[in-house]
N, C-alpha and C positions, 0 to 999 in steps of 0.2 A: 565474465558474468559470474564467476566462481565466488567472488566477494558478496555479490547479491544473494546468491543462494546460501551462503554461509551466514547471512544476516549482518554482514559487515558494512552497513550504511548507517549514517547517524539519523537521529530524529528529524533534523531539519532537512536532510536529503530525502527522507520518506515523505515529508511534507511536500517537497518540491515535486517528487514523483506522483503523489496523489493529485496534485494540481494538473500535471500534464496528462495523467490518465483521464481525469474528468474533462479537461478542455480539448484533448486530442493534440494540441500543439499551442505554444505560447511563446512570446518574447520574455526576455528578463524582466521587463517592466510590468508585463502582465502577471508573472509569477510573483514579483514583489507585491502587487496590489492584492494578492490573495492570501499571502503568508500571515499567520497569526503573529502578533508582536514582531512585525518585520524588521530585519537588519537593513543595512544600507544597500543601495544599488550594487555597489562593487562586491559585496559580500554575496549577493544572489548570483551575479555573473561567475564569481568563483566557485559557487556550489554547482552551477550548471556545467562549468568546465570540469570539475572533479567527477561529476556523474558521467560526463562524456568520456573521461578517461577510464572510468570503471565499465565502459561499454553498456551503460544503461540509457543513455540519451544520445540522440544524434541531432544535428542542426542542418538547416539550409539557409540561404541568404534571401532576404526579400528587401531588394534595394540596399539600404545601409544597415539593416537590422538582421540579427540572427534570430530564426525562429526554431525553437527546440521542440523535439517530440520524443516520446519514449521508444527506446530500442528493444524493449522486452515487453511481450504481451502481458496485459493486465491480469489475466487469469493465472499466468505463471507467477506473477509478483504476489498475488493474493495467496496462492498455494504456499509460497516461500515464507511469507509473513505469518501465515497460519502455522507452519512447521515451527518457526521460531518462537511463537506464542506458546505452542504445545510444550516445546522443550524447556522454555524459560519458567513458566508459571505452573505447568500441569505434568511435570515428569514424563512428558511425551505421550500422555494418556488422553486420547479423545474422550473416554469415559468420564475422566475427571472434569474435563472441560464442560461437557454436557451437564454433569451434576452440579457444576457451579452456576450454570445458567438456570437451572431448574430450582435452585435453593430459593425459597420463598423469603428468606431474610435479606437476600441481596437485591432481588429483582422480581417483579410480578410479570409473568408472561400472560397474555390474553388466550382465551380459549382458542381463537383463530390461530394464534402463533404456535400453540401446542399442537393443534390439528395439523398444521403445515409441517412441523418437525416430525410428527408421527409418520405422516405420508412420505417424507424424504427418507426416513429411516426404512419404511416398508419397501420403498422403491429400490433403495440400495441393496436390500437383501435379495431382490429379485434378479440382480446381475450376476 
């Protein structure tokens, strides 16, 4: 799992993991059906085998089909992806990430979204 925590998975592998997290489990055919700009079936099977080799995915057999499921909790995967995002684009600074979210030139947050963010910040300060 070290590769996952170091962010050493490809964009396509992340897409496959996102599908598996969303669905809970899926066959290669089901993953293929949900991938944007999908490669061939063999490429999807190869991706799943690669992810299994990285200990990110496991499989079980259902008749003649392999059913794949995540071997890593989604919360851990999100935390790892966020750390990589922070390191890559925001110099490891959560403050810079939040500042970019609040920049009105880039995006407009609704009053409700801002209120929820304030509440999360207040709650995290109480811990």
